N, C-alpha and C positions, 0 to 999 in steps of 0.2 A: 805799140808800144811804142817812130823815133828816128830823128835825123839830126845831124850836126850842121845842116844848112838851114837858112832862114825859111826857104819855101817848104821844107819838110816838117819842121816842128812848130811853125806858126799855124796851128790847127785851131779847132773850135772847142770851147768849153760850154757845157750845157748850163742854161739858166732857166729857160722856160719852154714849155711845149704847148702847142695850140690844142684846143678842144679838150683840155684836161685841167684839173686844179693843180697849179704849180706853186710851191711855197718855198721860202728861204728861212732858214733858222737864223734869226737876227743876233749878231754878236753883241749888240748893246743890251738886248733883253732876250736871252735865250728861251724865255718862256712864251714868247709870241712868235707868230709867223706872219709874213706879209706877202701878198700876191706880187708876182713879178710881171713887168709889162710884156706884151706880145709884140714881136717885131716882124713876123713874116705872114704872108697870106696863106690860106689853107688850100690853095689851088693844087698843090702836089700831094695832098693827103687823101687817102682812100677813106671815105666816110664810114665804111663798114668795119674798119679796123679800130679797135679800142686803143687809144693812145696811152703811153706810159705816164707815170707821175714822177717829177723830179723835185728833190728837196736838196737845198744847198746848205752846208754847214760851215760856219766861220769861227765860232767860239773855240778858243784854245790854240789857234794857229798863229804863230808869230808873224807880224806884218812883214811884207816884202820877202816872203819865203820863196817866191818863184817856183811854185810847186811843179814837179815834173813827173817822174815815173811812179807807178802804183801797182801793187801786187796783193794777191790773197796770201794770208799768212796766219800764224798762231793768234787766235783771239779776235780776228777781224781782218782789216785791210791796212796795208802799210804803204807809205809814200815817201818820196824824197823831197827835200827842201834845199836845193842848191844855193838859194839866195842867203840862207842863214846857216848853212852847213849842219843841217839836222836831218834826222829820220823821224817821221811821224807815224802814229797808229790811230786808227779810227774804228770804233766798234759799230755794230749794226744800228745802234740808236743815235750815233753821231757824236759820241764823246771822244775827244782827241787827247792823246798823250804824245808829247814830244821828247826826243832824246837828243841832248846837246853835247854829246861826247866826241863828236868828230873834230879833228884838227882844222884850223883855218885853211882855206884853199882846197878842201876835199871836194866840194862841189858834186855831191852825189847825183847820179843821173837816173839810169834804169835799175830796177830792183826785182828780185824774185826770192821765193822761199826755197832753201836748199834741203837736201835729204837729211841734213843734220838738225833741222828745226830752226836754224838761224836764217837771217835775211842777208842776201848777198847783193851787192850793187856795184855798178861801174862808177868810176870817178873821173874827174878831169885829169888829163895827163895819162899816165901809163899804169894805173892801179885798179885793182878790184878790192872792194871792202866787204867786211863781214860784221854784222851786229847781232847780238843775241836779244832776247826779249826783255832783258834787264838793262840794256844799253851798253853792254861790253863790246868794245870795238877793236878790230884789227884789220890791217890791209896788206896787200901783197903787190909787188911790182910785177908787170907782165911783159914789158918789152922795151922800155926806155925810149918811147916815142912821144912826140908832141901831142898826139891825139889818143891813139890806142883804143882801149875797150869802149864799146858803145852800148849795144843791147846785150841782155843776158837771159839765159833760160836754164831750168833744171833738167838735166838729162835723165833718161831712163836708167843709165848706168850708175847713178848716184853722184855724178860730178856736175859741175856748173860749166856751161858752154857760153861763149860770148863771141860777138863779131868784133874783130880788131881792124880798125879802119884808120889809115893815115896816108898822107901823100906818098910815102915811100914804101909802106907795107900794108897790104890787105891780107887778112888771114882769118881763120876760125880758131878761136882759143878754147882751151879746156883748163879748168882749175879744179883740183881735188879739194875736198873739204879740209884737208890738212895744208893746203896752200901751194901745191906743186903745179906749175904752169907749163903747158905745152902749146905751141902754135903750129897750125897746119896750113900749108899753102899748095902742096902738090895736088893738081887737078883743078885749081882755081884759075879762072881767066886771068892772064897776065895783065900788068898795068894797074889801072884803078877801076875794078869792077864795082867799087863802092858797096861792099857787103854791109847790110843794113840791119834788119830785124831778124830774130831767131826764135824758133819754137820747137818743142819736142813733138814728133809725130807719133801716130798710133802704131807705127812699125818699129818703134824703139830707136829710130835714127833721129838726128837733129836736122831741121830744115831751115833755110835762110834765104833772104832776098838779096839780089844784086841790082842796085838801083841803076847804075850806068850801063852794065853789060846786058841788061834785059833778060836775066836768067833767074831761075830758082835753083838753089843748090841743096844738096843733101850730104851729110857727113855721118859716117858710121861711128860707133863708139871707139873703134880702133883708129879712126882718123882718115878713112878713105872717102874722098870727095867725088861726087857725081853732079854734073850740072844739066839742067833741062831748059831748052829754049823753044822747042817745037810747040806751036799753038799759042805762043805769047806774041801779041802785037808789037810792032816796032814802036820805040819811044814811049813805052808804057810807064817807065819810071817806077819800078816795083819798090814798095816801101814796107808795110807791115805784113806779118804772117801769123796765123793762128791755127791750131788744130780744131776741126769741126766735129760735131757730134756724129757725123756720117762716116767717120774714118778717113776723111780727106783733109788736106791742108787748104786754107783759104787765104788769099792775099789781096792787097790793095794795089791798084794801078793808078798812082797819083796823077801821072801825066795825061791819061786818057779818060779818066772818070769812070773806071770799070772795076769790077771785083772779079778776081780769078780764082779758080779751083784747080788743084792738082792732086791726082791720086798718088798713093805710095809707089805706083809703077811709073809715074811721070807723065800721065795723060792730062792735058790742060784743057779747060773750058773757061771762056770769059763771058761775063754777064754785064750788060749795059742797060737793058730795058728797065725803066722805072727809076733810073738814076739821073738826076738833073745834069744836063750838059755843063761842063766846066766845074763840076762839083769838087774835084780833087780829093777823093777819099784817101784818108791817111791812116790813123790808128784803127786797129781792128781787134775784136775779142769775140769769143764764142760763149753763149749762155742760153740755157733753156731750149736747146735744140735748134737754135738759129745763130747766125753770125751778125754782130753789130759793128758798125763802123762810123767814124766821124768824118764829115765832109768839110774841108777847109773852104773851098770855093763857094759853096752854096749856103753855108751856115746851117747845116742840118745833121741830125742823127739818122743813120740809115740802118735798116734791118733787112737781111736777105735770108730766105729759107734755103734748105738744102737742095731744093728744086730750082733755085734761082729767082724766086719771086721777091721783089724788093718793095719796101715801104719806107718813105722818108717822113721825118718829123721835124718841123721848123724849130730852131733854137736860136739863142742870142749870142752875138759877138764873137770875134776872133780871139784866140788865145793859144798858148803853148800847152796843149793838154795831152793826157794819156787816159786809157780806158782799160778796165779789167773787170772780170766777174768775181765778186766776193762771196762770202758766206751767204747762204739762203738764196743764191742765184741772182742777187741784186747786181746791177752795174754800178761801178764807182768810177768817177771821172775827176781828174785834177783840173782846177780852174785857176791858173796863176794870175790871170787878169784881175780877178776879184778876190784872190787869196782865199779860195774856198775849195771844199770837196763836195761834189755833187753825187747824190745817190739816186739811181733811177730804178723804179719798181714798175714792171710791166703789168 
């Protein structure tokens, strides 16, 4: 799902996968498709594994949208467009609808569906925004900070939870669907632990990564924070986190090129076998019983099973992307470099 630093968010966007038919929906003529070039060798591909198919959609997306966060929501998949201050929607067939109701300077970042059926997103500055499926918009101040909310998740308690990250304050935030904000710091590593991504776990708690302090944090619905560091390698630079189909949480170790797994009891295991050295895995999502992640350093899409077996698929080009599982179990990825949305079908 996400960093406010150049090394974190300059991740890769999917355009082509080797050993499969990869097509792009052409914006000039949406009735045609065109093969995309192949940029990587197949040396890291297990030939016994069937590769997924990627299709990129451009039609209906305003130029220079700087596409960022993406989330499953009503009627399809929703995404943010900070470059044009819009929220977009794409259905399973690739039809895009944009909502241009956001004030100038909103700069929407990460997004999630709330328990109220609306889409909630973090904004530049100190605000969290809400938009309904008809484009109705409202936002709420969270802390009067220069940076403030970063990533956001829907909690099992019906509230929205977000990481609050700034030079002066790191906290975990909670906002109710009526807009009441609370910030929690007790139990969080002092200084700048760089709270990062956030996800709801199978235990009903909310889990988050701490990029600089090298810890995984857990916060209960009542705001009690617990941190875990045992079993996490030094200088791992923890970035994204997601709930896996196995009942555990999975996270990326950007600095070491590893994927980590933590149980609800706090037991950690790290996986590096099959991951290209220097791959810098960033954003992560769970789909169809496995965990998917995008590698910044190697330019690949990775897949890891619940047993830790990893497969990589070469893809094209660096970009500031995000990944989510949408309806029908498809993966959807923002591609700001090409101003498109990529759909991946396994």
